[in-house]
N, C-alpha and C positions, 0 to 999 in steps of 0.2 A: 635660455631663450635664444631663438635664431637671431642673427644680426638684424637690427632695426633699420629700416629704410629711412633716410633723412632728407627726403625730397620735400622741401617747404613749399606749401601752396602759395602761389603768387596772387590768388584770388582773395586771400584773407586780408581784412582791414579792420581797424578799430576806431571808434569815435568816442569822444568823452564830452560829457556835459555835467557840470556841477549844479546842484540845486540845494537851497536852504529851506528849512521848515518855515521860517519867517522871512518876509521880504525876498521871495524867490527871484533870482536874477537869471535870465536866460543868457547864456554866453554863446558865442559863435560856435557852430558845429564844424568840426574839422575832421578830415580823413587822412589817415597815415597808412601807407602800405607797410605790411609787417614782413618785409623781406630785407635782404642785406642792404640794398640801395634804397633808402627811404625816398619816396616821391610824394609830392602833394597833388591832390586831385580835388576838383570842385564837384559838388552835387549838381546834377542836371535838374532843370525845372520839372516839377511834376505836371503832367498834362491834365486838362480838365476832365478827361475820361481816363479811367485806369487802363493801362496796357499790360497788366499782369497782376500777380499777387506776390506778397511777401509774408513771412511767418514771424510771429512775435512771441516772446516769453519773458517772464520776470523772475529775478532771483532775490531772495531776502537774506541779507548778510549783516544785519544789525543785531549783535548779541545783546541779550537783555530785553528784547522786544518780542512780544507774542505775535500772533498772526497779523499780516498786513494784506490789504486788498490791492490788486493790480488792475487798473482800469484803462480802457480806451475811451476817450472823451469822458463820459460819466457812467459807462457801462462796465461792469466787472468782467474781467477775463478769468479771474480765479484768485484764490487766497494762497498764500505761501507762509509756512513757518520758517524759523531761522534755519539756514543752510539748505533750504529746498527751493526748487524752481517750479513755476507753473508750466503746464504742457504748452508746446508751440500751438499758436492759433493763427490761422491764415486770414489775411486782410487784403483788400484791393490796394493797388499802388496809388494811394492818395496821401494827403497831408492830414495827420491826426495829432491830437493832444493825448499824451499818455500820462497817467498819474499813479502814485502810490498813496494809499490812505490807510490810516490806523484808527480803529475804533477802541476807545478806552474801555476795558472791562469794569472800571471803577465808576465812571460817569456816563458811559454810553456816548460820549462826545466823539465826533469824527474829526480827525486832523489830517490835513494834506501834508505829507512828508516831502514829496518831490513831484515835479511835473516837467514835461519836456514836449516840445513839438517836433515831430519827425515826418519827413517825406519818405514814405515806404516805397522802396524800389522793387521792381519785379525780380523774382529769382533770388532774393536775399533773405537771410535769416538774421533777426535782431534779438539780442539778449540785453535786457535792462537789468543792471545790477544795483540794487539799493544797498548802500554801505554807510560807513561813518558811524555816528552815534544818534541817539534819540534826539538830542538837542541840536545836532549839526549833521543831518543826513546828507549823503552825497548820492549822485546818480550818474552811472556810467553806462553808455550804450555801446555794445559790441556788435559788429556786423561781419557776416561771412557769406560768401556765395554758396547757394545750395548746390551740392554735388550729387550727380546721378551716378551711382556705383554700378559696375558691370554685374549682371546676374551671375551668381556662382563664384564671385571673386573672393579673395582671401585677405583683403586689406580693409583698414578703416583709418579714419583721421582722428588725431588727438590734438587738443590745444589746452593750455594750462593757465590758471589764474592763481595769484597769491592774495587771498583775502584774510590772512592772519594779521592781527594788529600788533603782534609781538615777536614774530619769528625773524624779521629782518630779510635781507637779501638771500635768496636760496637758489640752488640748482635742483632740478627734478629729473630723476632717472626712472626708466621703465625696463624691467627685465624679468627673466624666469624666476620662479620662487627660489630664494636663497642667493641670488646673484650678488656679486661684489661691485658696488658703484665705482671703485677705483679702477676696475677693468672695463668700464663701459663709458660711453659718451652721454652727457646729459641731453635730454630732449628740450629742456628749457634752462637757460643759463642766466645767472645774476638777475633773477626775477624779484623785483622789489615789491614791497607791500602795495596793494591796490594796483597791480599791473598784470598784464596778460601777454602770453607768448604768441608766436605764429603757429600755424597748423603744420603738423608732421604726420606723414603717412607711415603706418606700422602694419605688421602682419598680425592677424587675429591669433591669439594664443592665451595661455594662462600666464598672468603677469603679477608682479608686485610693483607698487609705486614707492619710491624712496626720495625723500627730500633731505638735502645736506646743506651746510653752510656754503655760500657761494665760493667756489674755488677750492673747497676742501672736502673731497669725497669721503674722507675717513670720519668726518664729523656728521654722523647720521642723526637727524632730528626726528624722523618717523620712517618706519618700514611698515607698509600697509599689509593688511590681510591680502591673500591671493584672490584674484578675480579673473575669470575667463572672459576675454573681450571678444565680442561678436563682430564679424566683418560687415561692411556695408553701412557704416554709421559714422557720423561726425560727433564726437563726444567731448564736451568740455569737462576738464578735471580741475576742480578748485580745491585749494588747501585752505582750511579754516583753523582757528583756535577751536579745540574740541569742546563740545558742550559737556556739562558736568555729570552726565550719566555715564561717562567713560573716565578711565583713569589716566589715559595718555594726554599729552599736551596739545596734540594736533589731530586732524582727521582730513582725509581726502573724500570729496563728494563728486561722483561721476554723473553727469547729466547728458544723456543722449536719447535718441529715439529707441535704440536697441540696447544700449548699455546704460545701466543706472544702478548705483550702489553708494552706500556710505561706508568707508573703510577706515577703521581705527588702527592704532599702532599695535601690531601683533606682539611687540616686545614689552608692552605695558602690562602690569600685573592686574589680576582680578581682585576685587575687594568684596568682602562679605561682612555683614553686620547682623547679629542675632538678637531677637526679642523673645523673652520667655513669657508666653501667654497662656500657660496651662496652670490654672489656680491650684488644683489638687496635687500637682507634681512637685517633687523635691527640687532643690537647687541642682544645676547640672554643670558638668564639664563637657566641652566639645573638642573632639579630636579630628584631625584631617589625615586620611590615610588608613590603610588596613590594620596597622599595628598601633596599639595603645601606648604610645610613648608619653610625651609631655603634652598636656591639653593646650590648645590654642586659645580657648576661652575657659576660665575657671570660675566656679561658684557663681553661676548666673542664676539669680533668684527670680521668682515670679514678679512680673511687672517691670523688669529691668531690661535695658538695652546694652549690648556689649560695645566695646571699642571696635573700631574698624579693623578687620583682619585682612592683611595683605597676603595673598598666595603668590609666592615667587614663581618665576617661570620654571625653575628646576622641579617644582612640585606639580607641574602640569596645570596651567592656568585655566583650563576649561573643563577637565574631567577629574573630579575628586570624589573620594568617599568620605562622608561625614558621619561621625559616630558621636552620640551623646550618652553620658552615664550619670547616675547620681554622683554628686561631688564626692571625690575621694574613693569611689567604688568602681574602678575601671573594669572589673569583671562582670558588671551588671549593665548590659546595654539597654538603653531606652529607645534609641533610634539608630539605624544603620542604613544610610541611603547613598547610592551612587548618583552624584549630581553633575549636571552639565551647565556651564555658564558661558555666555558670550565673551569673546576676547575683550580684555580691558574694561569689563563692565563693573558697575557698582550695584550690588544686590542686597536686598533685605530678606532675611530668613526668619520666619516666625515659627517657634516651637509651640505646637498646639496640643490639644488634649489627647487622652487615651484613645487608641484605635481598637478594633475588634480583638487584636491579640495582646492588648494591654501595653503596647509600646506607644511612644509618642510619635506625632507626625511633624514634619518640617515642610513648610510651604515657602517658596521663594518667588520674588518678583523684582525685576530691575527697577531702579528708581532714577528719575531725572532730577539731578541736584543743581541744575542751573537756575540761580535765583532770577526772578523777573523784576524789573524795576517798577512795574506798575500793577503787579498781581501776585497772588499766592498760589502755591501748589498744595493740593490736599489729597492724601491717600487714605483709603478706608479698607480695613481688613477684618473679616469675621472669624474670630477664634472661639465663638460660643459653641459648646458641644451639647448643652442641655435643651436646646430648641432646634428642631429639624430644619426649618426654613424661616428666614426673617425678611422683612422689608425695611429699607433704610431711607430716611428722609433727611435732607439738609435744606432747611427753609430760612426765609427771611424772618426777622423778629415779629413782623405783623402778619405773617402768612399763617393761615389756619391749616391744621393737619388734615381735617376732613376735605376731601376732594383734591388734595395736593398730589403732585407727581413724585413718585419715589425715585431716589437716586439709584437704588438697587432693588430689584424685586425677586422674591424666591431665592435669596442668597443662602447657600448652604454652608455648613461648617468648613472652616479652613479655606474659604474662598476670598480672593482679593478683588476689590473694585478698582478699576483703572484710575490711576492718578489723574486728577482734573485740575484745571486752572480756575481760580475763583477771584472775584473782586475783593479787595480788602474791606473789612467791615464785620458786623455782628451777624451770627447765625444761630439757629436752633436745631439740635439733632433729636430725632425720634427713631426708636427701633420698635417695630411692631411684629407680632406673630403673623406669619403669612396665612396660617390656617383660619384664624378667627379675627384678625385685625386688632387684637388686644394690644395695648401699649405695654411693652416690656421695659422701655427706658425713655425718659423724656418728659417734658422738654428740658434738654441740657444746652445751656447757652455757651457759646465759645466765640472767639474773635480771631480774625486773620489779618495780618499786616502785609504790606507789600514786601516781597522778598522772602516771605515765610515758605518753608518746605515742611509741612506737617504730616504726621501719620497718626491716625486714630485707630486703635485696635480694640475691638469689642471682645470682652472676656467674661467668663463665668465668675461668680462669687460663691461664698459658702452657702448662700440661699440659692437653690437651683432654679428658682423662678425670677431672680433679679440679676440681670447682667450689669456690667460696668464698662467704662471706657478708659483706656490708658492713652495719654496724649504724648507723642514724641516729636521733638524737633530734629529733623534730619539734615539741617544745614551743616555742611562740612566746615571744620574750623579753618 
């Protein structure tokens, strides 16, 4: 990458306000210039009539908590999931109360996590960062002056936050793909947890983000996937503890008007886990690569799930050939698929029934394995081959099937229903034939607990008219 420009913007400033879920105490708002010579500055009084506009957004940084609502006064600006930001919303330069609320999927009760009063100043952008824990949330307010970029320019602005709870003090580097941090200057130095850097101007280009231990460029903690940065934007780059749908320890999230992405560690391995869901098929061995050497999964029988398979970087973590054979018969291929997986992803692969050419099918889907403190994750996969289309219902125990809304409608063989978040409690599952609404399975009672990550796979049995359900716990050890 070309040499980065290190002109730190003197317009950047940050404000901090702590807030507790119970007994919220508003502390004095303070302003600190984020340049070499720190200077104190007081906020001016807000006029009775607005003299301009400012832009507001919220960021959700509490791991283990599902969606939160960001509100101005009592009106929602938008919802945010963990590691995401709401879009900037423009408001008049007046005084407002801003709030973060959480609605429990268990009880439906709404809890105020944090609140702050802010005098919005014209021409300023404000980012509210909800962090901490569910029992002790914190609220930090970041402010920067809106920059008007020259049309056709080649630069953008970057600033950095460390929202990891475990990484410690870090340096952050930006460079061309494959660059050596030891030969570069960090754009953020000694960035402690829950702290933010000043703004740096850089040239638009394809880059990687690297975080190292503070003062030790050889100790690389994460090297991100490459991203092409667009000019004319001010982008906040936050480092988080990675959510559990990825195998790396950390992730970068870029939040700007033009630049936005979640970048995982490109050096982390991809993980695969196999489920045998084809009732008439024999036990299988699974191989990775074009040559049938030693199987990576051996003697996987119907209804079983394999151990987690780690594909090392040397075997190409994103592009692999998967071959399955009857156990002990490497000369008889049941499946042979070229498969592509996201970097550092955790994937579930389901071996399904016979296809038109009498081979087996393999369907894959990434899985989020981040347990939620207050809810469960539920995945549903249809491996039934004896019925063309099914409808799937997940109901409350006292809910009638007639007139109920299906979780999935006209679900074909080998199709996955997106993993959903459910309140802990008791449920009833029905599977019906989409053609005539006849009940193929159900009522089947099952329960979910907080923190569960469950996968239900619908399979054929020896009776072609009677399907069954296999229930898997996908929580990582």
